[in-house]
N, C-alpha and C positions, 0 to 999 in steps of 0.2 A: 418591619426590619427583619424579623425571623423568617417571614415568607420569602423575602428576597435572598436571604442566606440559604434557604432550602432549595430555591429554584436555580441558584447559580450553577451547581453541578449538572443539572439537567440541561441548562442552556449550553454549557461547555461541551457536553457530550453531543448535543445536537449540531453544534458548530463543527466539531471535529468530524462527525459522520457526514455532514454536508460537504466539507472540504475533501474528505476521502472519496466521496461519490463523484464530486466534480472533477477530481484529478484522475481517477481510475475507472469511473463508471461502475464501480463495485463497492459493496460494503463488507464483503467477506475478506478477511485479512489474507487468506491463502490465494484468492483470485487476484487481489490487489498486488500481492507480492509477485505473482506470475507476470502481471502486466509490467510492474516495475523492472523485473529482471529482463523481460523482453525489450523494453525501451532502452535499458542500459546496454544490452547486446547490440541493439540497432545503432546506438551512438558509437560504440567501441569498434564495430566491424562494418558498419554501414549497410546492414541488411534491413529490409522493410519488416516492421512488426507484424503486419498482416499475414506474413508467410508462416512458415512452420515453426519459427522461434517461439511464438506465444503458446503454440500447441505443446511444445516440449517443456516449456517452463510450467505450464499447468499440470502436466503429468508429474513433473518433479515435486511441485508443491502439494499435489493431491495426497502424497504419502506423509505429509507433515501434519502435526496437530495445529489447532488454531493458535495456541500459545507460541509454538515455534515459528509460525508464519508471522505473527505480530512482532516477535523479537527480530526476525529477519528483515521485516519492513522497517522497523525503527533503526536497525543497524545500517540498512541501505541509505536511509535518509541522513543518518549521521555521517556516513562516508561521503555523500554528495555535498554536505555542508563543509566538511573538512577540505574538500578539493578546491573550494572557492577561495 
């Protein structure tokens, strides 16, 4: 029982990391945020992500701390959920 309780947080972290990697191809929150912003820009103005948009969003997020990127990513997810 105690082993299961101790392993639960590890399993949750691994699941979250796997979902993030599956969605963005990245585990770094700043790179994932750059991909998220590029995708949102693609949907809002109809430009391809492969172009210069992701390059500029990576430049923007490279100036942010890991915590700021994680908060920005969570904020972006929350905004997407509220739009539905």
